[in-house]
N, C-alpha and C positions, 0 to 999 in steps of 0.2 A: 457424291455418289445421289444426294437428296435434291442436288440442283436441278431443275427443270422448270419449264416456263408455267407449268400448272401450280408447283409448288411455290415458285416465287410469288405468282398472282394471287394465291390463296393466303400467303404471308402478308403481302401488300395490303389486301382486302382488309384484313384483320386488323393492321395497323391503322388504316383508315377509318374504320367503323370505332377501334377505341378513341381517335382523335376526336371523331364527331361526338363520340360518347360525351368526352370531357368538354367539348364546346356547348353542348346541349344541356348538360350539369351546370357548367358555368351561367347559361342564360338563364336557368331558372333560379337560381341563386341571386341572380341580380334583377330579378322581374322589376323591383320596385326600386331601384337604385336610377336616380334622375341622371339622364343623360346617357345611359349604358347603350350601347348598339351590339346589337345581337351578332354572335359569332357563327360562321358556318363552315364546314369541311364539305368539299364537293369533289373528291377525287375519282368519281366513274370516268370520266372522259379521258384524263390521265391514265388511268389502268388500262382502259381498253386500246389506247393507242399504243402502251408498251407491251401489252400481249400482242398487237399486232405486228410489232417491231421485235418478236420473238425473244422478249426478255421478262416481263412480268415484274421487274421491279419499280418502285417508284422513286423520285427524289424525297427529300424533307420536304422540300417546297409545296410537293403535290399535295400534302395532309395538313399542312398548316392551315389554321383556321383565317378566313376572311372576313371583313365586317359586312353585315346583312344591309343591303339597300332598302329595306322595307320600311315604309313612313312609320315615323314616329307619333306618339303622343304628346299632350301638352307639356310634360316633364321632360321631352326628349328621349325617352326610352322608346325601342321600339320590340321589344320582347312580347311575343302573343305565348300565354301558357297554352292555349289551344294547339298552336302548330309546333311548341316544343314538345308537348305530349305525344303528339302524333309522330313528330319526328324520333321521339326516343323509343315508341313501340317499334315503328318501323326499323330502324337501326339497329336494336336488339335482335330483331327475328333475323336480319340479314347476318349480323354477326354471329348467331347462332348456325345457321345454314352453312357460313362458310367455315365454321369452327367445326360441324359434324361432318363437312366433305374433306377438310385438314384429316381429321381422325380417321377418316375411312381411307385416304391414302397411306397413313402410318401403318395400317391394320394389314394393308394389301401388301406392301414393303416386308412387314414382319412376316407375314403367311409366305411371302417367295422365298424368304431367307431361311425358313424352318426346314430343315432335312429330315425326313421321315426315314 
């Protein structure tokens, strides 16, 4: 009953944003670790294709972190606190918007199911 492209896509987006938040947190935690390469989660194009295919579902591989190819510092680490902070704020806002959209969908379902 709750299966729809919209609901699947919002759920997939929330999973993607959660995975991105984990990667960002790991990056910040390892900002001074020599040789550490930042991780990124980029699921937007996979989600777009999934929605276009009328699914909205993402495989786990679409939200798996990949290694950033940004240049490294002398210690081999490529984490930028400025980039990670910006990514964290952006990701948090996107997660919040998707969460609110999901909540609105559930409210509409509840309202439709309520019999007066």
